[in-house]
C-alpha positions as CSV (number, residue, x, y, z in Angstrom):
1,M,-15.0,6.5,-2.0
2,H,-12.7,4.9,0.5
3,L,-8.9,5.2,1.2
4,T,-6.3,2.9,2.7
5,I,-3.0,3.8,4.1
6,T,-0.4,1.1,4.3
7,S,2.8,1.9,6.2
8,V,6.0,-0.1,6.1
9,V,8.8,0.4,8.7
10,G,12.2,-1.1,8.2
11,T,15.7,0.3,8.4
12,P,17.3,3.0,6.1
13,Q,19.3,0.2,4.6
14,Q,16.1,-1.6,3.6
15,T,14.7,1.3,1.6
16,A,16.1,0.1,-1.7
17,D,14.5,-3.3,-1.2
18,I,11.2,-1.8,-0.2
19,E,11.2,0.5,-3.3
20,E,12.1,-2.4,-5.6
21,F,9.2,-4.5,-4.2
22,L,6.7,-1.6,-4.5
23,T,7.9,-0.8,-8.0
24,D,6.9,-4.3,-9.0
25,F,3.8,-4.7,-6.8
26,L,2.0,-1.4,-7.1
27,P,1.3,-1.4,-10.9
28,R,-0.3,-4.8,-10.4
29,L,-2.3,-3.5,-7.5
30,K,-3.5,-0.6,-9.6
31,K,-5.1,-3.1,-11.9
32,F,-7.2,-4.5,-9.1
33,P,-10.9,-3.9,-9.5
34,C,-12.2,-0.6,-8.1
35,V,-8.7,1.0,-7.5
36,L,-9.0,4.6,-8.5
37,S,-5.4,5.8,-7.7
38,V,-2.3,4.8,-5.9
39,Y,0.3,7.1,-4.2
40,S,3.4,5.9,-2.5
41,Y,6.4,7.7,-0.9
42,N,9.4,6.8,1.3
43,I,11.2,8.6,4.1
44,H,14.6,7.3,3.3
45,K,16.5,8.4,6.4
46,M,14.0,6.6,8.6
47,G,13.4,3.5,6.5
48,Q,9.7,4.2,6.3
49,G,7.2,4.2,3.4
50,H,3.6,4.9,3.0
51,T,1.1,4.0,0.3
52,I,-2.3,5.7,-0.1
53,I,-4.9,4.0,-2.3
54,I,-8.2,5.5,-3.3
55,W,-10.9,2.9,-3.8
56,E,-14.4,3.2,-5.3
57,N,-15.9,1.8,-2.1
58,E,-15.2,-0.1,1.2
59,D,-16.4,-3.4,-0.3
60,A,-13.5,-3.2,-2.8
61,V,-11.0,-2.9,0.1
62,K,-12.5,-5.9,1.8
63,V,-12.2,-8.0,-1.4
64,Y,-8.6,-7.0,-1.7
65,W,-7.8,-7.7,1.9
66,S,-9.1,-11.2,1.4
67,S,-7.4,-11.8,-2.0
68,E,-4.3,-13.7,-2.9
69,L,-2.6,-10.4,-4.0
70,I,-2.4,-9.1,-0.4
71,K,-0.3,-12.1,0.5
72,E,2.7,-10.7,-1.5
73,P,3.4,-7.7,0.8
74,A,2.9,-10.0,3.8
75,E,5.4,-12.4,2.5
76,F,7.9,-9.6,1.7
77,A,7.5,-8.2,5.2
78,K,8.1,-11.6,6.8
79,K,11.1,-12.4,4.6
80,N,12.7,-8.9,5.1
81,N,11.7,-8.4,8.8
82,V,9.8,-5.2,8.2
83,T,6.5,-4.1,9.8
84,I,3.4,-3.4,7.8
85,T,0.3,-1.7,9.2
86,R,-2.9,-0.9,7.3
87,E,-5.6,1.6,7.9
88,S,-9.0,2.0,6.1
89,H,-11.1,5.1,6.1
90,P,-14.2,6.6,4.3
91,L,-13.2,9.4,2.0
92,F,-15.8,12.1,2.4
93,I,-14.2,14.9,0.5
94,A,-12.2,14.6,-2.7
95,L,-11.2,17.7,-4.6
96,T,-9.4,17.2,-7.9
97,K,-8.3,19.7,-10.5
């Protein structure tokens, strides 16, 4: 398994716009092949948000990062002057209930 962490940094005033975008975008991303789960949270007072995605494998991440779908958050960031950073890591331990 593999995980990605996507962080967005804006202003506290942009939090509602970020949440609105993610509310529309993340359900569509969840349907992307090999996505196992998606978690997202915001730190309202700081205008920051983070999305953690669990993938079946690293190849799936590479496919997503070269897909048309990834262009949507990039366009949102450019239009709204927010910063997006992405990390990708192997997931070597996953404990579930």
